[in-house]
DOVEXPA-253287 format. One record per atom (N, C-alpha, C): z, x, y; residue in three letters. Coordinates in steps of 0.05 Angstrom, whole numbers, plus 5000, padded with zeros to 4 digits. Layout:
<vomars>
ZXYala...
</vomars>
This chain:
<vomars>
910619502932met908219442921met908519362890met906519232883lys906919122853lys904719202839lys905319252814leu903219312795leu901319062784leu899019072786asn897118882782asn895818912753asn896318782733ile895118852706ile892618682702ile890418832699val887718692700val886418712672val884818542664pro883518532637pro881418742634pro881118832607pro879119022604pro876619022616pro875418792619arg872918762633arg872618872660arg874918882671thr875318972700thr874119262702thr874219402680gly873519712681gly870519722688gly868719492674phe865919482682phe865719422713phe867219212719thr867019142748thr867219382769thr869119562760trp869919772778trp867119932781trp866020012757val863220152756val861420022772val861119752771lys859019642788lys859519642816lys862219602825leu862719612853leu862319912864leu863120102847gly862620372857gly859620432864gly858020342847ile855120382851ile854020202873ile854819992872gln853919812895gln854619892924gln857620012926thr858520122952thr857020382957thr856420532938phe854920782943phe852220732956phe850920532947phe848420462959phe848720302986phe850920232995lys851320133021lys851320343040lys852320583034gln852120823053gln851421043033gln849021073024pro848321303009pro848321563018pro847321593041leu847321853056leu849821973062leu851821743072ala854521853080ala856221923055ala856021763034leu857621823011leu856722032994leu854022072993ser853122312978ser853322562996ser853022543019gly853922763037gly856722843037gly858422673037leu861322743036leu862222853009leu860722762989phe861122852959phe860223152960phe858223232968phe856923502969phe858923672986phe860223573009met861923743024met864423753010met865323562994phe867623592975phe867123802954phe864523822941met864124022923met864024312936met863024292961ala862824582973ala865724692985ala867524532991val870124593000val871424692974val871424562954leu872424682928leu871424942919leu868824962921ser867525212913ser868025442930ser868325362959leu869125602973leu872225652969leu873825502963ala876425552955ala876825742934ala875025712913thr875025882887thr874326162893thr873026222921leu872326502928leu874626672938leu876726512944val879226672957val880326852934val880627092940pro881427302921pro884127232912pro884427292884phe887027272866phe887826952863phe887426822885val888826532883val886726332886val884326372886gly881826142890gly882025942871gly882426002845ala882425782826ala884625562830ala887125722834ala889625542841ala889125392862ala888125502884leu887725392912leu885925142910leu883625152895ala881624962893ala883024702875ala884524782855leu886324562843leu888124432859leu889624562876ala891724452895ala890224272915ala887624352923leu886224182942leu885023912931leu884723922904leu883323702893leu884623422898leu887423362894pro888423112901pro887723012927pro887923212948ala887523112978ala884423052980ala882823252968ala879923202970ala878822932957ala880322882936thr879522622921thr880322382939thr882622402951leu883522192970leu881522162993leu880322383002gly878622363022gly876022173018gly875222212990leu873122072978leu873921792976leu876221702969met876921462966met877221312992met878221473012ala878421363039ala875321303051ala873521483045ala870921423051ala869621163040ala870321123016thr869620923000thr870620653015thr873120653020gln874620443033gln873220363061gln872520553077glu870720523098glu868220383093glu866620473073ala864220353067ala864320073057ala866819983046thr866919723037thr867119543062thr867919643085lys868319503109lys865719493127lys863619633116gly861019613127gly861119863152gly862920043149lys863320263167lys861620523155lys860920693175phe859720953165phe861721173164phe862721243140pro865021463140pro864021713154pro865621833168met864922093183met865822313165met865122553171pro866022783152pro868922843158pro870322743177ser873022803183ser874822623165ser873722443154ile875122283134ile876122453109ile874822653102leu875222813079leu878322953082leu879123003105ile881723093112ile883422873118ile883222613109ser885122403116ser887822483106ser888122583085ala890622663073ala892522833091ala891122983107phe892823173127phe892823063155phe891822833162arg892222693185arg893922443187arg895622443166ala897222163165ala900022233172ala900722443187gly903222503193gly904422743179gly906422863190gln907623103176gln908723043148gln910122833145gln911422763119gln909522723100gln907322583104arg905622523082arg903722743075arg903222933096lys901723173095lys903123343077lys905823353081gln907723563063gln907623443034gln908123183032ala908023053006ala905423102990ala902923073002met900423152990met899923432983met901223612998leu901623882988leu903223952969leu905023842963val907223862940val905223712916val904323472921leu902623352901leu900323582891leu898923692908gly897023892898gly898424112887gly900524222893ala901724442879ala902724342852ala903324112848leu904424022822leu901623962804leu899723902815tyr897023882800tyr896224152791tyr896124352808ala895124622802ala897024722781ala899524702785ala901624792766ala901024692736ala900724402736gly900424262713gly897924382697gly895724402714phe893024462701phe892924782691phe894424942707leu894625222698leu896325222675leu898025062671ala899925042646ala898624982623ala896924762627leu895424682602leu893524922592leu892325032613met890525252606met891825482592met894425522600gly895925732587gly896725642558gly897225382553val897425292526val895025352512val892725272522ser890225332508ser889725622499ser890625792519ala890226072515ala891726212489ala893626042479leu895226132457leu893326082433leu891225972434phe889425902408phe886926122409phe886126192431asp883726372431asp884026602447asp886626682454gly887026932470gly886526902499gly885826662511gly885126602539gly882126592541gly880326612524gln877426632531gln876726352545gln877426132533phe876525882545phe877925842573phe880425912576ala881625912605ala880326072623ala879326352617lys878026522635lys875726422639lys873926312624leu871526212628leu871525972648leu873525822646tyr873625552661tyr874525632687tyr876725792690leu877825852714leu876526082731leu875326282717val874026512732val871126502732val870226382708gly867126382706gly866626602686gly864226612681gly863026802662gly860426722647gly859426862632lys857126802616lys858026662589lys856726412586ile857026262561ile854826342540ile855826432518thr854226492499thr854326342471thr852426322458glu852226142436glu854326272417glu854626532412glu856826642397glu859626592405glu860026552428leu862726502439leu863226192434leu861326032439val861925752438val862325662405val860925822387gln861225762359gln863925852347gln865426032360gln868026142352gln870025902351gln871225902324ser872925662320ser875525672337ser876225922346asp878625942362asp878225822390asp875925862400phe874725782426phe874525482424phe873325352403gln873325082404gln875924952400gln877825052386thr880324942385thr881624952410thr881325192424ala882625212454ala881624992471ala878624952471met877724732488met878524442480met879024392455trp879924112446trp882524062453trp884324292452val887124282463val887424222493val885424362506ala885724332534ala884724052541ala882623952528leu881823662535leu884123492527leu885423502504ala887323312497ala889923322518ala890423582525leu892623582544leu891823462575leu889523482578tyr888323402604tyr888723092609tyr888122962588leu888622662592leu891322562601leu893522642592pro895722572604pro895922642633pro895322912637leu895123032662leu893622852682leu891222742677ser889422582690ser890822322697ser891922202676leu893721962682leu895821982703leu897122182701leu899422232719leu898322242750leu895922382750phe894922432780phe892822222787phe891822032770trp889721852777trp889921702802trp892521562804his893021402828his894521552846his896021752840ala898121912854ala897021982886ala894922102888pro894322142918pro894121902934pro893021692924ala892821442941ala895421312945ala897421312924leu900021222927leu901621372948leu901321632951val902621812969val901621752999val898821733001his897421693023his897821393037his897121223021trp897220943029trp899820773029trp901820873009his904320733007his906820893012his906021153021gly908221313028gly910321383006gly909421372981val911021422954val911221712954val913621782943thr914322112942thr912722192919thr911722442917pro910022582899pro911122532867pro913822562863val914522522835val914322242828val915022022845lys914921782838lys912021692837lys910321822852ser907821752852ser906321792824ser907221992812leu906522102786leu907021882763leu909521802766phe910621602750phe909321352752phe908721252777phe907721012779phe904721002772phe903521222777ser900621252768ser900421252735ser902121382721phe902121372693phe902521112684phe904420992695met905020712682met902820542691met901620532713ala899220382722ala896920422702ala896420682696cys894220722675cys895020632648cys897620672643tyr898520552614tyr898120262613tyr898820112632lys898619822632lys895819702632lys893919892645asn891319792649asn889519982634asn890620102610phe888820302595phe886320162585phe886519912579gly884119782570gly881719772589gly882419732614ala880319712635ala879519982641ala881420182641leu880320472645leu878620552622leu879420482597thr877520572575thr874820462578thr874320182588val872020092591val870420232615val872320302635phe871320422658phe869920682650phe871320862633gly870621112624gly868021092607gly868020912587leu866120882569leu863420772585leu863620612604thr861420522618thr860020762633thr861820902644trp860521152658trp859221352637trp860221382613val858921532596val856421382589val856221142584gly853921022577gly851721042600gly852621052624ala850921072647ala849721362650ala851221542645phe850221812646phe848121892624phe848821762601phe846921792576phe844521652583phe844521392596ser842221262602ser840821412622ser841721512641leu840321652660leu838721892645leu840022062630gly838722272617gly836422192601gly836921962587leu834721852570leu832521752585leu833121632610ala830821542628ala829121742638ala830521972647ile829222192660ile827322332639ile828422362614thr826922482592thr824622332584thr824822072585leu822521882578leu820221912598leu821321912624ile819221932648ile817922182645ile819422422640ala818122672633ala816022662614ala817022552592thr815022562569thr812122392574thr812922172586leu810121992597leu808622152616leu809522322632leu808222492653leu806822722636leu807722762612gly806423012597gly807423272612gly809923242623asn811023502638asn813923532634asn815023622609pro817623642605pro819323792624pro818223972641ala819524132656ala820823922679ala819523692685val820423522705val823523422697val823923402672ala826423312664ala828623512675ala828023772668gly829823982678gly830224002707gly828323952722val828523952751val830123712762val829423472750ala830723222762ala833523192751ala834023292730met836723222717met839123292732met839223552745phe841623642758phe841823452786phe839923422803pro840823272826pro841322992820pro840322882802ala840722612792ala843522582781ala844122792767ala847222782757ala849022782777ala848522952795leu850522992817leu850622712831leu848422592838leu848722312852leu850122132832leu849822152808met851621952790met854422012793met855322302795val858222362797val859222292825val857522292844ala858322152871ala858921882869ala857421742853met858221452846met860421412832met860921592813phe863421572800phe865921612812phe865721772834phe868221842852phe868421602869phe865921472878thr866121232895thr867721002880thr867420992854ser868620752838ser871420812832ser872321032836ile875421122835ile877120962852ile876120882876tyr877820732895tyr878420472888tyr876620362871phe876620062864phe878820062839phe879020262823thr881120282802thr883820292815thr884320402839phe886520382850phe887120132866phe885020042882arg885419772896arg886019562881arg885119532854asp885819302839asp888119352819asp889319562820ser891619632801ser894419552817ser894219562844phe896319502860phe896219322879phe898619142882thr898218942902thr900419002927thr899119052953pro901119142973pro903218942976pro905919002982thr907818842993thr907218653016thr907818403011leu907318233035leu908918263058leu907718243082pro909118293106pro912018183109pro912517923095asp915017803101asp916817923078asp916318093059gln917518223041gln918818523049gln921218583039pro922218853051pro920319073033pro920119313050ala917919513040ala919419593014ala917819702995thr918919812973thr916919962955thr917620162942asp916020332928asp916220252897asp917620032889glu917920002865glu915619832850glu914819932826ile912819762812ile914219522800ile913019292804ile913819032788ile911618942773ile912118912748thr909818792729thr910718502726thr908218382720pro908818092715pro910718042695pro912517822699gly914617772679gly917317882690gly917218072707asp919918182719asp920917972738asp923517972739asn924917782757asn926117902781asn925318152785ser926318292811ser924218212833ser
</vomars>
């Protein structure tokens, strides 16, 4: 496969394609997203290891949503079984995805461990185990520092794993190589990913503003509170739909008459 470097404006196109594809199969894609959320939520209920298990399942579950999006682009109705695509692609790739999930869980728990050094683990405990969020807690400087440290560390972690599940599943790349290739693809296309992220931030902000304005015009502010949560969930489902296009456009498959390879080749290389 080859790395495809795209212009920054492609980030906006990814968002547009994600929304358009979602509305091609809204029932299927929204239903699969809610199943995705339900599976991860149920995993967190497992005693002692629930949070780690949910983190380990996240790459495979995300790949399932990407596979569903791919089906929708072909005009097909993605069935619920597509969510476990990562575990139906043969023993070797299933094991590779499990390794990838373990690496993600380890990386996420490690960054939470680093954040715990700043506030004694309050933020990490709240995020991983749950609990009551109080105004007093949020206003603590140590808690805020831990939160920002965790967010700063999560950026490189997310870049490492952004394309990794798809590379493992569709290209048979080993877990460690998939992390490297994913990071390099995100680095080379950081402009497009930045536009992608900012566009989604703008979309969520616009959604909240629109709902608030409608509730105000209706003279019933409570409508905003009722409508905001389901509307936000649908927007998140569209966001996950758009992730597939960030992968599809970042890599060019090896042509049939070329030898199979998992090496990234960027424009200008002579290899």
